[in-house]
Steps between C-alpha positions, in 0.01 A plus 500: 500500500582523864525738797853631566456586876730213571793679334415822677491308833852360422637846461326623816640204696849575374457866609393398851746202561872579434593139520241393237601803281873384521412144404279629214772719352822312591420182662316187406202656321354160434489416877369857575195456286426130540211544742330770304196415291640608162401340169776325326535775238528764777748294695722455206467881427600582854789276484624655185499864631842657508507792744747638763246699702147452608389813298652340184339166585155670552531698174569174301190348658293806423614505146387135477168560668429793255556262202268236657193688607246370741153438353210709630286322760179338374200722516114444501464675161697248311324202645818343637365479862155396408451374141180647373244247350208575291192304584 
């Protein structure tokens, strides 16, 4: 599983940059996102979104994010950071 901050940053960038937003919604979306560090699955998903407004675009992304939860960070208690060894 992966972090979804990249998709949230995509929406934030579109909200701050009208030209980027226009390209994302009605222009060449592939060119608009080409420099972003998205996994291939996320890139294909973003390219498939059909939305006329940024609010609709953001809602589709939010729905996708809620269906693909981010894993919790590793903790000391589960031994993920420092495997426990018995001597």
